[in-house]
BAVEXTI-194270 format. One record per residue: x, y, z of N, C-alpha, C in turn. Coordinates in steps of 0.001 Angstrom, whole numbers, plus 500000, padded with zeros to 6 digits. Each point is the difference from the previous one (the first is absolute). Layout:
N
    n_x    n_y    n_z   ca_x   ca_y   ca_z    c_x    c_y    c_z
      X      Y      Z      X      Y      Z      X      Y      Z
...
//
This chain:
207
    n_x    n_y    n_z   ca_x   ca_y   ca_z    c_x    c_y    c_z
 240034 779554 278810 500844 500937 498600 499886 501679 500225
 498522 499774 499946 500054 501354 500412 500403 501195 500829
 500314 499752 500785 500937 499774 501280 501671 500771 499579
 500699 498844 499527 501074 499965 499248 500150 501205 499170
 498749 500128 498857 500236 501426 499544 500028 500826 500886
 498982 500450 500455 499958 501512 500821 501041 500093 500868
 500670 499087 500490 501144 499980 500905 501437 500518 498942
 499430 499392 498771 501170 500555 498638 499990 501205 499635
 498550 500400 500108 499697 501368 499259 500958 500901 500324
 500477 500402 501014 500679 501088 500493 501691 499683 499381
 500494 499235 499836 501411 499556 499685 500040 500153 498167
 498718 499983 499351 500040 500170 498700 499915 501151 499597
 499441 500694 501085 499997 501774 499619 500826 500839 500229
 500782 499480 500817 501503 500403 500224 501064 499937 499187
 499809 498518 499189 500693 499856 498939 499551 500758 498659
 498704 500297 499783 499551 500891 498909 500097 500965 500392
 500131 500968 501019 500085 501584 500404 500559 499726 500839
 502105 500336 499955 500399 500425 500806 500189 501225 500440
 500447 499917 501646 499572 501564 500103 500983 500802 499278
 498905 501419 500318 501440 501254 499192 500586 500708 501193
 500938 500168 499509 501042 500959 501146 499438 501487 499554
 500186 500251 501710 499848 501804 499881 501244 500196 499204
 499446 501006 499556 501014 500523 499148 501358 501123 500515
 499344 500608 501338 501388 500344 501093 500622 499635 500122
 499578 498315 500651 500596 499214 500082 501499 499296 499169
 499210 499898 499331 500739 499204 498612 501026 501101 499335
 499629 501299 500006 501020 500796 500073 501267 500366 501109
 499472 499877 500759 501244 499732 501242 500761 499204 499891
 499515 498661 500142 500678 498997 499332 501004 499977 499229
 499057 500586 498840 501142 500002 498946 501066 500916 500296
 499705 500982 500507 501224 500799 500495 500860 499374 500581
 499830 499516 501176 500509 498983 500788 501354 499195 499404
 499221 499226 499318 500785 499397 498772 501257 500316 499430
 499186 501091 499512 501371 500948 498996 500933 500203 501122
 499851 500147 500965 501446 500621 501155 500996 499227 499744
 501161 500516 499851 501550 499345 499974 499942 499131 501175
 500486 498637 499787 500448 499088 501114 501438 500018 500583
 499615 500502 501202 501583 500363 500651 500889 498842 500049
 501237 499958 499958 501036 499455 500086 499887 499051 501061
 500806 498826 499802 500145 499237 500598 500334 500463 501854
 499714 499434 500569 500818 500740 501818 499065 501335 500184
 498505 500089 499335 499190 501457 500137 498905 499327 499930
 499408 500244 501508 498568 499632 499918 498842 501274 500079
 499078 500272 499233 499131 501092 499911 498788 499500 500235
 499479 500713 501313 498889 499881 501274 499060 499833 498884
 498760 498943 500097 498585 500066 499222 499330 501024 500521
 499222 500186 499503 498982 501174 500222 499791 501197 498905
 501062 500455 499437 500335 501245 499042 499453 499765 498431
 499346 500582 499608 499326 499885 498500 500991 501618 499272
 500509 501170 500643 500639 500565 499339 501334 500237 501332
 500210 501157 499023 500881 501003 501411 499104 500960 500407
 498906 500321 499605 498959 501318 500503 499421 499210 501194
 499763 498497 499741 499377 499419 501088 500820 499987 501389
 501408 499411 499820 500784 499845 500761 500118 501722 500893
 499637 501175 499169 500637 501373 500507 499095 500006 500825
 498518 499366 499608 498711 500715 500871 500051 499163 501349
 500880 498765 500149 499825 499312 501272 501200 500625 501012
 500710 501012 499205 501077 500454 500938 499321 501127 500578
 498811 500648 499412 499437 501098 500133 499491 499661 500962
 499079 498863 499738 499099 499622 501095 500561 499994 501479
 501266 499389 499991 500972 499924 500930 499886 501475 500879
 500162 500782 499618 500502 501578 500601 498498 500040 501121
 499087 499398 499697 498998 500182 501053 499976 499053 501588
 500617 499249 499638 500183 498777 500872 500647 501125 501795
 499202 500089 500755 500177 500949 501400 501293 499139 500111
 500279 499196 500830 501449 499645 500419 500908 499693 499329
 500032 499854 498786 501094 500645 498650 499937 501570 500697
 499554 500895 500008 499886 501221 499869 500575 500618 501243
 499656 499251 501534 500890 499809 501248 501425 500176 499653
 500381 498987 499131 501311 499487 499931 500926 501123 499201
 499173 500483 499129 500431 500734 499372 500390 501402 500458
 498957 500546 500654 500145 501023 500783 501091 499943 501222
 500336 499111 500138 500463 499614 501339 501756 499582 499941
 499664 498503 500119 501502 499207 499332 500388 500243 498877
 499477 500081 498677 500705 500088 498776 500189 501365 499658
 499575 501082 500654 500634 501706 499835 500695 499849 500654
 500606 499279 501116 501333 500025 500363 500709 499527 499436
 499910 499024 499435 500757 498904 499147 500562 500327 498842
 498806 500782 499412 500205 500407 498485 499851 501339 499448
 498753 500880 500316 500023 501280 499514 501727 501118 500715
 500000 499472 501413 501223 500742 500537 501308 499522 499557
 500191 499218 499673 501022 499191 499765 500210 500631 498742
 499037 500191 498738 500380 499936 499081 499805 501361 499704
 499313 500994 500657 500009 501419 499784 502004 500558 500181
 500618 499091 500850 501483 500126 500128 500686 500607 498554
 499402 498821 499446 500414 500036 498616 499674 501316 499066
 498889 500639 499885 499733 501070 499654 499717 501054 500586
 500975 500534 500960 499929 500964 500823 500704 501343 499117
 501246 499532 499022 500574 501244 499055 499476 499452 498767
 498772 499434 499489 499525 500374 498478 498967 498858 500069
 499003 500752 500245 498154 499163 500171 499867 499074 498751
 499479 499189 500549 499665 498743 499073 499237 500481 498746
 499825 499511 498367 499374 500214 499513 498702 498566 499980
 498812 499946 499938 499354 499501 499727 499460 499691 499058
 499582 498921 498922 499631 500008 498891 498661 498775 500106
 498700 500384 499624 499234 499099 499853 500402 498827 498773
 499907 498471 500001 500390 499054 498966 500056 498810 500563
 500062 499472 499266 500015 498306 499415 501270 499371 500064
 500457 499363 501363 501721 499095 499508 500244 499159 499286
 498445 499609 499173 500481 498757 499144 499965 501222 498535
 499599 500795 499862 500470 501085 499196 500836 501482 500029
 501061 500344 500968 500191 500614 500002 499776 501645 499163
 499661 501396 500941 499594 501169 498707 501372 500735 499759
 501338 499104 499833 501033 500872 499948 500796 499193 498730
 500587 500932 499045 500630 499266 499297 501297 499152 500048
 500394 499440 498780 501366 499228 500202 501427 500211 500756
 500549 499431 500533 501039 500271 500304 499953 501277 500959
 499556 500301 500996 499322 501140 500655 500898 500128 500924
 500071 498641 501400 500506 500437 500876 501377 499056 500468
 500805 500447 500718 501401 499274 500362 499283 499517 501277
 499079 499870 500441 499784 498966 501286 498711 499821 500243
 499243 499068 500693 498657 499368 499873 499977 499010 501276
 498965 500659 500937 499829 499591 500909 498616 499261 500139
 499786 498651 500698 498348 499649 500199 499921 499026 500800
 499387 500308 500951 499748 498816 501216 498356 499229 499715
 499460 500021 498732 498388 499718 499675 500429 498948 499001
 500580 499221 499931 500012 498705 498674 499136 499683 500286
 499456 499355 501400 498549 498957 500188 499222 501092 499787
 499641 500917 499440 498844 500197 499276 500106 500699 498839
 500923 499054 499597 499722 499894 497954 499369 498692 499599
 498574 500193 499441 499127 499025 498942 500994 499476 499301
 500860 500841 499384 500624 499671 498563 501159 500046 500480
 501427 499481 500241 501266 499688 500701 500505 500662 499163
 499779 499090 498845 501008 500609 498469 499914 501166 499681
 499268 500795 499780 499198 501451 500155 501454 500411 500202
 499279 499904 501755 500458 500758 501362 501465 499911 499548
 500454 499163 499906 501712 499960 499553 500265 500536 499036
 499641 499612 498596 499950 500850 498901 500012 501637 499892
 499412 500246 500629 499304 501712 500216 501343 500425 500584
 500864 499262 501081 500957 500549 500485 501243 499991 499626
 500095 498901 498744 500864 499943 499275 500150 501390 498884
 498768 499833 499406 500271 501319 498824 499940 501284 501073
 499364 500285 500797 500191 501316 500622 501573 500389 500614
 500979 498669 499838 501270 499974 501005 500718 500044 499128
 501572 501360 500410 500729 500656 498674 500914 498817 500140
 500532 499508 498929 501224 498977 499807 501061 500380 501008
 500172 498988 501220 500516 499927 501045 499954 500787 501142
 498086 500235 499698 499318 500060 501302 499546 499139 500779
 500104 500163 501018 499424 499216 501463 499077 500086 500287
 499014 498478 500188 498878 499754 500620 499942 499085 501092
 499468 500617 501397 500109 499113 501237 498423 499860 500306
 499865 498601 500687 498266 499294 499654 500438 499736 501695
 498791 500269 500987 500311 498947 501170 498314 499265 499679
 500295 498305 500360 499018 499541 499329 499516 498826 501339
 499288 499498 499891 500317 498895 501672 499662 498800 498406
 501136 499098 500898 500207 498669 499612 499633 498955 500853
 500993 500133 501365 499294 498779 500782 498717 500227 500658
 499457 501073 499768 498555 500413 500616 498958 500190 499198
 498563 500011 500734 498790 500196 499216 499677 501481 499822
 500365 500584 498878 499910 501473 500210 498272 500048 500943
 499511 501604 499919 498727 499759 500368 498709 499429 499153
 499009 500157 500574 498651 499357 498978 499702 500836 499180
 500731 500995 499794 499193 501127 499172 501044 499939 498868
 501341 499334 500060 500451 499850 498802 499545 499280 498714
 500170 499848 498675 500101 499866 498916 500599 498585 499789
 500864 499290 500368 501182 498984 500034 501232 500056 501013
 500089 498734 499760 501003 499447 500987 501192 499338 499258
 501136 500502 500453 500948 499669 499299 500796 499032 501162
 500542 498764 499086 500516 498994 500514 501528 499730 500482
 500579 501082 499020 501234 499547 499983 500767 501582 499025
 501379 500291 500049 500474 501460 499114 500191 499272 498975
 500188 498992 499285 500407 499152 498982 498716 500597 498872
 498718 500377 500313 499233 500384 498836 499759 501137 499467
 500683 501231 501623 500676 500932 499489 501261 500542 499468
 500489 499301 500137 501631 499757 499293 499544 500086 498173
 499079 498880 499862 500011 499435 498662 499307 500954 499049
 498827 501041 500890 499039 500595 499516 501088 501632 499925
 501007 500337 500394 501110 500988 499766 500778 499702 499016
 499527 499421 498675 500800 499706 499077 500837 501025 499134
 499910 501085 500591 501267 501359 499153 500638 499931 501298
 500280 499536 501257 500826 500410 501400 500633 498905 500468
 500681 500879 500815 500907 498547 500887 499758 500295 501232
 500075 498713 500676 499674 500052 501727 501417 500603 500432
 500106 501495 501069 500556 500195 500454 500515 499450 501323
 498645 499722 500471 500505 499303 501385 498107 499650 500483
 500233 499239 501240 498604 499194 500688 500246 499972 501483
 499501 500874 500516 500308 499877 501571 498058 499436 500750
 500225 500157 501308 499142 499612 500904 499491 501368 501147
 498803 500464 499814 500073 501520 500466 498883 499627 500785
 499271 501176 500948 498840 500235 500450 499138 501308 499808
 499547 499791 498940 499291 501006 498998 498251 500072 500004
 499895 500295 501553 498316 499821 500162 499218 498823 499373
 500564 498701 500403 499231 498936 499515 500833 499377 498808
 500823 500287 499560 501158 499944 498666 500823 499542 500397
 500929 499010 499823 501254 499045 500511 500607 500224 498969
 500059 500467 498819 501145 499550 499210 500290 501395 499174
 501211 500315 499956 500513 501208 499019 500511 499511 498704
 499641 500454 498916 500483 499478 498655 500674 500876 498949
 501163 500632 499486 500117 500753 499700 500684 499882 498824
 499847 500260 498509 500301 500290 498870 500175 501317 499161
 501141 499610 499103 500670 500774 499529 499921 499556 498261
 499048 501536 499291 499862 499436 498921 501024 499920 498980
 500102 498857 499105 501041 500022 499203 500429 501142 499039
 500974 500171 499624 500631 501553 499161 499978 499921 498640
 499435 498730 499076 500345 499820 499102 498583 499571 499047
 500429 499964 498823 498392 499962 498503 499562 498348 500767
 500721 499430 500510 499280 498605 500514 499093 500023 500876
 500125 500776 500923 499081 500475 500777 498682 500645 499888
 500193 500742 498738 498752 500715 499587 499449 498770 499444
 500217 499581 499039 499344 498377 499421 499226 499455 500820
 500599 499637 501258 499684 498972 501348 498865 501208 500526
 500127 500935 500078 499061 500653 500837 498198 500205 498998
 500250 499830 498582 498849 500082 498927 499682 498932 499951
 500432 499017 500079 499836 498680 499933 499080 499681 501384
 500471 500477 501001 499139 500174 501245 498709 500190 500277
 499866 501247 499186 498469 501290 499947 499253 499172 498642
 500454 499008 499592 498358 499930 498582 499222 498572 500950
//
C-alpha cells in the first residue's frame, strides 16, 4: 500500500503543479500561431517564428566556405557578369527593405520582376505588395520553382502555379512557360487590371 502511494506521488504533484512555460518560448509560439496561414498549394517550411529568424539564417549562409567558392566562380559568371550588361547605361539603384512591405508608394512601377518568391515567409503579403506598387496595367514577371524543390534555404515550397494565380487577385495571367532560371523552372507573367475592382481586390489581399 505504501509503495503504491509512493509511486503515485509524482503523478499527483504533476497534476497539482503543472509545468510553467518559459516566457520567451510562449511568446515565440504565440507569434508563430498569429502568422497568417498560407493558401492551399504553398507549404511554409518549419522552424521560423518570424521573418527576422529567417533573415538571420540567410546571413549565416554567407559564412559557408563551399557557397563562397561557388559565388566567387560559377555564380559570378552566371549572375553578376550577365546582370551587369543590363546596367551599363544606368547603374542599379539598391534600396534596403523587406519585400513583405516594400518601401515604395502605391502605383509606382510599370514593371516588377522577382526570382525569390521561394524566400517569402508570408506569400500573401509578398504578392499584395507587388500589386500595390504596380501601376494599373503594369506587368509583373516571376520565376519560381514548381517541378523541383528550391534550395534548402527557401522559406516555402510552391506545389503548382494555381496558388500564385489565386493570390494575384487584382491581376490576370499573361502567360506561363518553362524556363531554366538558376534552379527555377517556371516563368509566370501577370498584368494588373486597369479597373477599380482591381484596387478593391488588392486591398483585400493586404488585409
